[in-house]
C-alpha positions as a printed Julia matrix, in Angstrom:
309×3 Matrix{Float64}:
  0.0    0.0     0.0
  1.42   3.35   -1.05
  1.11   5.92    1.72
  1.41   9.68    1.63
  4.76   9.34    3.42
  6.03   6.97    0.73
  4.99   9.41   -1.98
  6.74  12.27   -0.23
  9.9   10.18    0.18
  9.82   9.26   -3.5
  9.32  12.9    -4.49
 12.24  13.97   -2.29
 14.52  11.25   -3.69
 13.61  12.27   -7.25
 14.3   15.95   -6.5
 17.61  15.13   -4.83
 18.64  12.99   -7.81
 17.63  15.73  -10.24
 19.79  18.24   -8.36
 22.75  15.83   -8.36
 22.41  15.25  -12.11
 22.44  18.98  -12.82
 25.51  19.57  -10.66
 27.3   16.67  -12.37
 26.38  18.01  -15.8
 27.74  21.49  -15.25
 30.88  20.44  -13.36
 31.97  17.71  -15.78
 35.77  17.6   -15.77
 36.27  20.12  -12.95
 36.12  20.01   -9.17
 34.73  23.5    -8.69
 32.74  25.84  -10.89
 31.99  29.47  -10.17
 28.74  29.65  -12.1
 27.45  32.5   -14.25
 24.76  33.11  -11.64
 26.18  35.5    -9.0
 26.99  33.81   -5.7
 26.52  30.25   -7.01
 29.35  27.68   -6.87
 29.16  24.01   -7.81
 31.43  21.2    -6.6
 32.34  17.74   -7.9
 34.96  15.71   -5.99
 35.76  12.05   -6.68
 37.34  11.41   -3.28
 37.25  12.73    0.29
 39.35  15.83    0.93
 41.7   16.97    3.66
 40.39  19.73    5.94
 40.83  23.18    4.39
 40.44  26.59    6.02
 38.64  29.52    4.43
 36.2   32.29    5.21
 32.67  31.35    4.24
 30.17  34.11    3.42
 26.54  33.96    4.49
 25.34  31.04    2.38
 23.16  28.0     1.95
 24.92  24.75    1.06
 23.14  21.78   -0.51
 24.44  18.32   -1.36
 23.13  16.22   -4.2
 25.43  13.29   -3.43
 27.93  12.57   -0.63
 28.49  14.3     2.71
 30.63  17.04    4.21
 31.86  18.22    7.6
 32.3   21.89    8.49
 33.88  23.12   11.74
 33.6   26.56   13.32
 35.69  27.02   16.43
 35.25  23.81   18.43
 31.88  22.89   16.92
 31.39  20.59   13.91
 28.42  20.29   11.58
 27.74  17.32    9.29
 25.39  17.6     6.34
 24.43  15.38    3.43
 21.71  14.78    0.83
 18.92  15.11    3.39
 20.22  18.17    5.26
 21.34  21.62    4.18
 23.77  23.9     5.98
 23.15  27.61    6.35
 25.47  30.37    7.56
 23.81  33.67    8.36
 27.09  35.6     8.77
 30.61  35.37    7.33
 32.58  32.75    9.3
 36.15  31.37    9.25
 35.62  27.63    8.85
 37.49  24.37    8.39
 35.74  22.0     5.98
 36.31  18.63    4.35
 34.34  16.27    2.14
 33.72  13.04    4.04
 31.9   10.85    1.53
 32.96  10.68   -2.13
 34.25   8.12   -4.62
 34.88   7.9    -8.39
 31.63   5.96   -8.78
 29.66   8.27   -6.5
 31.42  11.66   -6.41
 30.55  14.38   -3.99
 28.15  16.76   -5.75
 27.27  19.95   -3.93
 26.58  23.65   -4.24
 26.87  26.83   -2.22
 24.81  29.96   -2.78
 25.48  33.29   -1.09
 22.66  34.99    0.82
 22.24  38.76    0.74
 20.83  40.23    4.0
 19.54  43.23    2.05
 17.45  40.98   -0.17
 16.15  39.16    2.91
 15.26  42.5     4.51
 13.41  43.63    1.39
 11.49  40.38    1.21
 10.5   40.73    4.86
  9.16  44.21    4.12
  7.31  43.12    0.98
  5.74  40.09    2.62
  4.86  41.85    5.86
  6.66  39.13    7.79
  7.2   40.32   11.38
 10.75  40.42   12.73
 11.89  37.61   15.03
 12.42  38.95   18.54
 13.02  35.87   20.64
 16.31  34.09   21.37
 18.64  36.79   20.07
 21.89  34.99   20.85
 22.05  32.15   18.37
 24.77  30.61   16.29
 25.27  32.1    12.87
 25.33  28.55   11.48
 22.91  25.62   11.52
 21.97  22.38    9.77
 18.36  21.6     8.86
 16.32  19.05    6.97
 16.26  19.98    3.29
 12.71  20.82    2.11
 11.53  19.53   -1.24
 10.65  23.08   -2.31
 14.27  24.22   -1.78
 15.65  21.35   -3.88
 13.16  22.1    -6.64
 13.97  25.84   -6.65
 17.71  25.16   -6.93
 17.19  22.69   -9.77
 15.34  25.4   -11.67
 18.11  27.88  -10.83
 20.72  25.5   -12.26
 18.61  25.04  -15.39
 19.31  28.7   -16.18
 22.97  27.82  -16.77
 21.88  26.24  -20.05
 20.15  29.5   -21.05
 22.58  32.29  -20.08
 20.42  34.99  -21.69
 17.66  34.2   -19.17
 19.87  34.62  -16.1
 19.56  38.42  -15.64
 15.75  38.23  -15.68
 14.93  34.89  -14.05
 17.78  34.4   -11.54
 16.57  37.29   -9.31
 13.09  35.76   -9.27
 14.42  32.37   -8.24
 16.69  34.01   -5.66
 13.6   35.62   -4.17
 11.79  32.28   -4.12
 14.74  30.58   -2.4
 14.9   33.28    0.26
 11.13  33.05    0.76
 11.36  29.27    1.22
 14.17  29.73    3.74
 12.23  32.35    5.68
  9.24  30.0     5.8
 11.41  27.15    7.09
 12.89  26.33   10.48
 15.89  28.62    9.91
 13.75  31.6     8.95
 14.01  33.23   12.36
 17.82  32.98   12.24
 17.92  34.82    8.91
 15.39  37.43   10.0
 17.42  38.32   13.08
 20.5   38.93   10.94
 18.53  41.06    8.48
 16.58  43.11   11.04
 18.2   46.53   11.46
 19.07  47.19   15.1
 18.86  43.62   16.34
 21.87  42.27   18.19
 22.38  39.65   15.48
 22.38  42.35   12.8
 24.83  44.42   14.84
 27.19  41.44   15.07
 26.81  40.84   11.33
 27.8   44.47   10.67
 30.77  44.11   13.01
 31.92  41.02   11.12
 31.76  43.0     7.88
 33.89  45.73    9.44
 36.41  43.19   10.72
 36.73  41.69    7.25
 37.52  45.15    5.89
 40.05  46.01    8.63
 41.6   42.72    9.77
 45.02  43.6     8.32
 45.14  46.89   10.24
 45.34  47.48   14.0
 42.0   48.25   15.61
 40.42  48.05   19.07
 37.55  45.64   19.65
 35.89  47.97   22.17
 35.83  50.77   19.61
 34.25  48.39   17.09
 31.56  47.54   19.64
 30.79  51.24   20.04
 30.59  51.68   16.26
 27.81  49.08   16.01
 26.0   50.46   19.06
 26.78  47.8    21.67
 28.47  47.82   25.06
 31.79  46.0    25.24
 30.45  43.19   27.43
 27.33  42.67   25.31
 29.4   42.73   22.11
 31.8   40.03   23.34
 28.94  37.88   24.6
 26.87  38.02   21.42
 29.88  37.78   19.12
 30.91  34.48   20.67
 27.31  33.26   20.73
 27.04  33.92   16.98
 30.46  32.74   15.78
 31.73  30.4    18.6
 34.86  32.62   18.63
 35.97  35.71   20.48
 36.53  38.8    18.28
 40.32  38.41   18.56
 40.16  34.71   17.67
 37.99  35.62   14.68
 40.53  38.21   13.48
 43.4   35.77   13.91
 41.68  33.12   11.79
 40.86  35.61    9.07
 44.5   36.71    8.96
 45.87  33.17    8.86
 43.39  32.03    6.19
 44.3   34.98    4.0
 48.04  34.47    4.57
 47.69  30.85    3.49
 45.8   31.89    0.37
 48.47  34.47   -0.52
 51.25  31.92   -0.22
 49.41  29.18   -2.07
 47.68  31.15   -4.81
 49.89  34.22   -5.28
 53.32  32.73   -4.49
 54.0   35.12   -1.61
 56.76  34.15    0.79
 55.84  33.78    4.46
 57.33  37.09    5.56
 55.46  39.06    2.87
 52.18  37.27    3.58
 52.53  37.89    7.31
 53.02  41.63    6.8
 50.14  41.88    4.33
 47.65  40.33    6.75
 48.75  42.49    9.68
 51.46  40.59   11.6
 54.39  42.63   12.87
 56.31  39.64   14.24
 57.42  36.84   11.9
 57.95  34.46   14.83
 54.44  35.11   16.17
 53.02  34.52   12.69
 54.88  31.22   12.38
 53.74  30.04   15.82
 50.1   30.88   15.25
 50.17  29.49   11.71
 51.6   26.19   12.95
 48.97  26.01   15.68
 46.18  26.64   13.17
 47.33  24.44   10.27
 49.52  21.85   11.97
 52.79  22.8    10.24
 55.03  25.87    9.75
 54.14  28.03    6.71
 56.81  26.78    4.31
 56.21  23.09    5.01
 52.44  23.48    4.94
 52.47  25.2     1.55
 54.88  22.62    0.09
 52.59  19.81    1.25
 49.54  21.56   -0.19
 51.27  22.13   -3.51
 52.4   18.51   -3.56
 48.89  17.22   -2.95
 47.56  19.44   -5.75
 50.25  18.19   -8.14
 49.48  14.55   -7.3
 45.78  15.2    -7.82
């Protein structure tokens, strides 16, 4: 006997498979694709990956096949074909693909979320702001709704019709945001988008830190700039990001230094200065603590793994 639950499960499996097929189609022959649709990236990996550090913008991440682990501070989040991950603020993360093989590669996507678009949709829809439980993580994992999978499949279909992207992609972006606001993570997004909320103040502070991380600045002055007391700022910053403001700055600096050395062939001393370190020895110590090896050895190992791949 076919039940409503069975039908829903079959519909979800079909939608998940359709999403995986689209990702595979557009990433054929490459591990990562920065798509023609702004903010959309597609991924196709034939094997699990080593943990990598980077700064992740506010995004939704979906998986069509495989699974992935993402760590912020001391907290880890696993997600797969049945669960999506959402970050409501920019966060320094460590991530690795857990499940992938040549026969069943990891197929996933990430799509950046614009708080301004969320705010506008809240105004247009008359959706009231979320007032309760201000101090929440800026990251969460939730069950993936069928409507979200379907909307992203239609978004990916636009890649085959580039001329349609400027007109139809904004409409699908609006639908995706609407579906998210209607879902269990809607309140999290609304708090970040609501002007004057503590979550929105922390989000603005994170934006300022990203602009200034390579220059000296005082955390207490930053708290004043976003309209918070020092104690409240520290409390809500850690509640949102799992990190203190100084830990957050340090991880941004180290992630950027690693990128400069790996992608732009900077030496360690130059990279350290560019991201704001005045002491080469301090940079080396903190880099080793973060990535498990001194800068030169770490970059050589990364370059070797890329060459072997």
